[in-house]
Structure formats: structure tokens, C-alpha cells
C-alpha positions as CSV (number, residue, x, y, z in Angstrom):
1,X,82.4,1.9,-65.8
2,X,81.2,1.7,-69.4
3,X,80.9,-2.0,-69.6
4,X,77.7,-2.3,-67.5
5,X,76.2,0.6,-69.4
6,X,76.9,-1.0,-72.8
7,X,75.7,-4.4,-71.6
8,X,72.4,-2.9,-70.4
9,X,71.8,-0.9,-73.6
10,X,72.7,-3.9,-75.7
11,X,70.2,-6.3,-74.0
12,X,67.4,-3.9,-73.0
13,X,67.5,-1.1,-75.5
14,X,68.4,2.5,-74.8
15,X,65.3,3.6,-72.7
16,X,65.0,0.4,-70.6
17,X,68.8,0.1,-70.3
18,X,69.1,3.6,-68.8
19,X,66.1,3.1,-66.5
20,X,67.5,-0.2,-65.3
21,X,70.9,1.3,-64.4
22,X,69.2,4.3,-62.8
23,X,67.0,2.0,-60.7
24,X,70.0,-0.1,-59.6
25,X,71.9,3.1,-58.6
26,X,68.8,4.3,-56.7
27,X,68.6,1.1,-54.8
28,X,72.3,1.0,-54.0
29,X,72.5,4.6,-52.8
30,X,69.3,4.3,-50.6
31,X,70.3,0.9,-49.2
32,X,67.2,-0.6,-50.7
33,X,64.7,2.1,-49.6
34,X,64.3,3.5,-53.1
35,X,63.9,1.5,-56.3
36,X,62.4,1.5,-59.8
37,X,60.0,-1.0,-61.3
38,X,58.9,-1.1,-64.9
39,X,56.2,-3.4,-66.3
40,X,54.8,-4.3,-69.6
41,X,51.1,-5.4,-69.4
42,X,50.7,-8.2,-71.9
43,X,47.9,-10.3,-73.3
44,X,48.4,-14.0,-74.2
45,X,45.8,-15.5,-76.6
46,X,44.1,-18.7,-75.5
47,X,43.9,-21.4,-78.2
48,X,40.4,-22.2,-79.1
49,X,39.7,-25.0,-79.6
50,X,42.2,-26.1,-77.0
51,X,45.0,-28.4,-78.3
52,X,47.6,-29.5,-75.8
53,X,51.2,-28.9,-76.4
54,X,52.4,-31.8,-74.3
55,X,51.4,-35.5,-74.5
56,X,49.6,-37.0,-71.5
57,X,52.0,-38.5,-68.9
58,X,51.4,-40.8,-66.0
59,X,54.4,-39.2,-64.2
60,X,53.5,-35.5,-64.7
61,X,50.2,-34.2,-63.5
62,X,48.5,-30.7,-63.3
63,X,46.0,-30.4,-60.5
64,X,43.9,-27.5,-59.2
65,X,45.2,-27.1,-55.6
66,X,43.2,-26.0,-52.6
67,X,44.4,-24.4,-49.4
68,X,44.2,-27.8,-47.6
69,X,46.3,-29.8,-50.1
70,X,49.5,-31.2,-48.8
71,X,51.3,-29.8,-51.9
72,X,50.9,-26.3,-50.4
73,X,53.5,-27.1,-47.8
74,X,56.1,-27.3,-50.6
75,X,55.2,-23.9,-52.2
76,X,58.2,-21.6,-52.2
77,X,56.2,-18.6,-50.9
78,X,55.4,-17.4,-47.3
79,X,52.4,-19.1,-45.7
80,X,50.5,-15.8,-45.3
81,X,50.9,-15.0,-49.0
82,X,49.4,-18.4,-50.0
83,X,46.5,-18.0,-47.5
84,X,45.7,-14.6,-48.8
85,X,45.6,-15.8,-52.4
86,X,43.2,-18.6,-51.6
87,X,41.1,-16.3,-49.4
88,X,40.7,-13.9,-52.4
89,X,39.5,-16.8,-54.6
90,X,42.6,-17.0,-56.8
91,X,43.1,-20.3,-58.6
92,X,46.3,-22.3,-58.2
93,X,47.4,-25.0,-60.8
94,X,50.1,-27.2,-59.3
95,X,52.4,-29.4,-61.3
96,X,53.8,-32.7,-59.9
97,X,56.4,-35.2,-61.2
98,X,55.9,-38.6,-59.7
99,X,53.9,-36.9,-56.9
100,X,56.8,-34.4,-56.2
101,X,55.9,-30.7,-56.5
102,X,57.5,-29.3,-59.6
103,X,55.8,-25.9,-60.1
104,X,52.7,-23.8,-60.1
105,X,50.7,-21.1,-62.0
106,X,48.1,-18.8,-60.4
107,X,45.3,-16.9,-62.0
108,X,42.7,-14.4,-60.9
109,X,39.3,-13.4,-62.3
110,X,38.0,-9.9,-62.2
111,X,40.9,-8.0,-60.5
112,X,44.3,-8.5,-59.0
113,X,46.1,-6.5,-56.4
114,X,49.8,-6.3,-57.2
115,X,52.0,-7.2,-54.3
116,X,55.3,-5.7,-55.7
117,X,53.9,-2.2,-56.0
118,X,50.7,-0.5,-54.8
119,X,48.4,-1.0,-57.8
120,X,45.1,-2.8,-58.7
121,X,44.6,-4.3,-62.1
122,X,41.0,-4.5,-63.1
123,X,39.9,-6.6,-66.0
124,X,37.3,-4.7,-68.1
125,X,35.9,-7.9,-69.6
126,X,36.1,-10.6,-66.9
127,X,34.0,-13.0,-68.8
128,X,36.7,-13.4,-71.5
129,X,39.9,-12.5,-69.6
130,X,41.9,-13.8,-66.7
131,X,44.9,-12.5,-64.9
132,X,47.8,-14.9,-64.6
133,X,50.7,-14.4,-62.1
134,X,53.5,-16.1,-60.3
135,X,54.4,-18.8,-62.8
136,X,57.0,-20.9,-61.0
137,X,59.0,-24.0,-61.9
138,X,61.3,-25.7,-59.4
139,X,64.9,-25.4,-60.5
140,X,65.4,-29.1,-61.0
141,X,62.5,-29.2,-63.5
142,X,63.3,-26.1,-65.5
143,X,64.9,-28.0,-68.4
144,X,61.8,-30.2,-68.8
145,X,58.2,-29.7,-69.9
146,X,56.7,-28.4,-66.6
147,X,56.3,-24.9,-67.8
148,X,54.5,-26.1,-71.0
149,X,52.3,-28.5,-69.0
150,X,51.3,-25.7,-66.6
151,X,50.2,-23.6,-69.6
152,X,48.4,-26.6,-71.1
153,X,46.5,-26.9,-67.8
154,X,45.6,-23.2,-67.7
155,X,44.6,-23.0,-71.4
156,X,42.4,-26.1,-71.1
157,X,40.5,-24.4,-68.2
158,X,40.5,-21.1,-69.9
159,X,39.1,-22.5,-73.1
160,X,36.4,-24.5,-71.4
161,X,35.2,-21.3,-69.5
162,X,35.2,-19.0,-72.5
163,X,38.4,-17.1,-71.6
164,X,40.1,-15.7,-74.7
165,X,43.0,-13.8,-73.2
166,X,45.3,-14.3,-70.2
167,X,46.6,-10.9,-69.0
168,X,49.8,-10.4,-66.9
169,X,52.6,-8.1,-66.2
170,X,56.3,-8.8,-67.1
171,X,59.3,-6.8,-66.0
172,X,60.5,-4.7,-68.9
173,X,64.0,-5.6,-67.6
174,X,63.5,-9.4,-67.9
175,X,64.5,-10.0,-71.5
176,X,64.5,-13.7,-71.1
177,X,60.9,-13.8,-69.9
178,X,59.8,-11.4,-72.7
179,X,61.4,-13.6,-75.3
180,X,60.0,-16.9,-74.0
181,X,56.5,-15.4,-73.7
182,X,56.8,-13.7,-77.0
183,X,57.1,-17.1,-78.6
184,X,53.6,-17.8,-77.3
185,X,52.1,-14.8,-79.2
186,X,51.9,-12.3,-76.4
187,X,50.8,-8.8,-77.2
188,X,52.0,-5.8,-75.3
189,X,49.2,-3.5,-74.1
190,X,50.7,-0.9,-71.8
191,X,53.9,0.2,-70.0
192,X,53.9,1.1,-66.3
193,X,56.9,2.7,-64.5
194,X,57.0,3.1,-60.7
195,X,59.5,5.0,-58.7
196,X,59.3,3.7,-55.1
197,X,60.8,6.3,-52.7
198,X,60.5,4.9,-49.3
199,X,56.7,5.0,-48.5
200,X,56.0,7.2,-51.5
201,X,55.2,5.7,-54.9
202,X,55.1,7.7,-58.1
203,X,53.7,5.9,-61.2
204,X,53.9,6.8,-64.8
205,X,51.6,4.8,-67.2
206,X,50.8,4.7,-70.9
207,X,47.1,4.3,-70.0
208,X,44.6,5.8,-67.5
209,X,45.3,7.2,-64.9
210,X,48.7,8.0,-66.6
211,X,50.1,9.6,-63.4
212,X,49.6,8.4,-59.8
213,X,50.9,9.3,-56.3
214,X,50.5,6.7,-53.6
215,X,51.5,6.9,-49.9
216,X,51.8,3.3,-48.7
217,X,48.4,1.8,-49.8
218,X,46.6,5.2,-49.9
219,X,45.6,6.4,-53.3
220,X,46.6,3.1,-54.9
221,X,46.0,3.5,-58.7
222,X,43.5,1.2,-60.5
223,X,44.5,0.3,-64.0
224,X,41.6,-1.0,-66.2
225,X,42.7,-3.4,-68.8
226,X,40.8,-4.1,-72.0
227,X,41.7,-7.2,-74.1
228,X,43.3,-6.6,-77.6
229,X,40.0,-7.5,-79.4
230,X,37.8,-5.1,-77.5
231,X,38.4,-2.1,-79.7
232,X,39.5,-0.1,-76.6
233,X,43.1,-1.3,-76.4
234,X,46.1,-0.6,-78.6
235,X,48.8,-3.2,-78.6
236,X,52.1,-4.3,-80.0
237,X,53.4,-7.8,-80.7
238,X,56.2,-8.8,-78.3
239,X,59.1,-10.1,-80.4
């Protein structure tokens, strides 16, 4: 019984380890109806001037996909999810290796409606910030440079349009993702914890509105995010 507890504490720290195990217990006892989600909101600096990490390759390409591209058929997400993203004006960068789909990265401008919990993320300075989400690399390409090439593609477009920060959320329980993004200089802005109890969602946040109660999509909280250099945001480096 103590082994999972010690493992969670060792990898996640005391607070996150306890919350992770509590959430797992909630989910098991409720047969999936109740669960806990904890996010870190983070900001990744955009290099300016842009300098690519990867060398150009004739085999590996990054393209800005549209809803009509044949690549969309290979996206590992439900069709209605992809259609909704394009309808909202979100941008998809797709990676290919020898014309075979190898991954994608999405980003939004202005605001983003989270699909895992009921929450809207509003960028306070949309001229200099973007919201990146759902960075995916196909399993067979995860040992290669696809992840780095996707970020080269994003940073090239960001830099050209004056974006200084790419904002996103990362699970506080995903230590591997936190470490890999930490190597890119990400700064942690806020912590958001959601208790999802059937149709009821209770949110605790380190920023305004601090506490929220939502029933399905009613009373969905809006979290306004300021970039680290705005003077309105406190942050910590993610190690």
C-alpha cells in the first residue's frame, strides 16, 4: 500500500503526489464520474530573432494545415473536434516525414476554451501572446526531431507576427512533460485545480477568479492570462 504513495511523492512532490493519489481514488470509487485535474499555466519565450534548432530537411516538412487537407484524415482526434478547431480559427501546424503524417501542434489567438474542463483562457495581450495546445507526435517518430521541428515552425511564425510568449497548460502530474518543456525556458504563471464531481465542477486557482463553481458549461470561469513581462504576472521558472 505504501509503495504507490512513496512513488507519487518521490516523483511529484508532497502536495502534487497526495492530490494525484486522491484523484485516482476518486476516479476509481466513482467509476470515472469524479476526478481531479491540476494544471500549471506556463509561458514559453519565443526566440527573437528566430534561429531554427533543426537543419532544413527535404524529407521533413512543417506545413500550415487547413480543414480541406488530406493530412487531416490522419489526425488522431475525432472529426468533430478537428472541425470545431478550424471553425474557431485555430491554427494547425502539421509535420510530415516523406509525405507521411508525423505530428501536429495547434495554437489559438485571443482565447481558448479548454475541452478537458469547463474553463476559458483569455489572453490579456493577444498582440504578443498565443495559446498553444495539443502538441502531438506519432509514436514511431518520437525518438526523432519531429517535436523540435514543430516548435521551429511555431516559433518562426510567432516571431514573424510579433508574438513574444506562447502560453499553455501542462498537467501538474506529468513530470516528463514539465521537464522537457522546462528545458525550453518555460515559466510557470499559475496553478489551477479542478474537482469534477459528475456534472459539478469546483475550481481552485492561484489567480482571479480564485474559486469557481460550474454546472456543466454554466458559470464556466474565465482566466485572464498576462505574459511574464507585462508587470501584471508573477511567475516561477520551471526546472
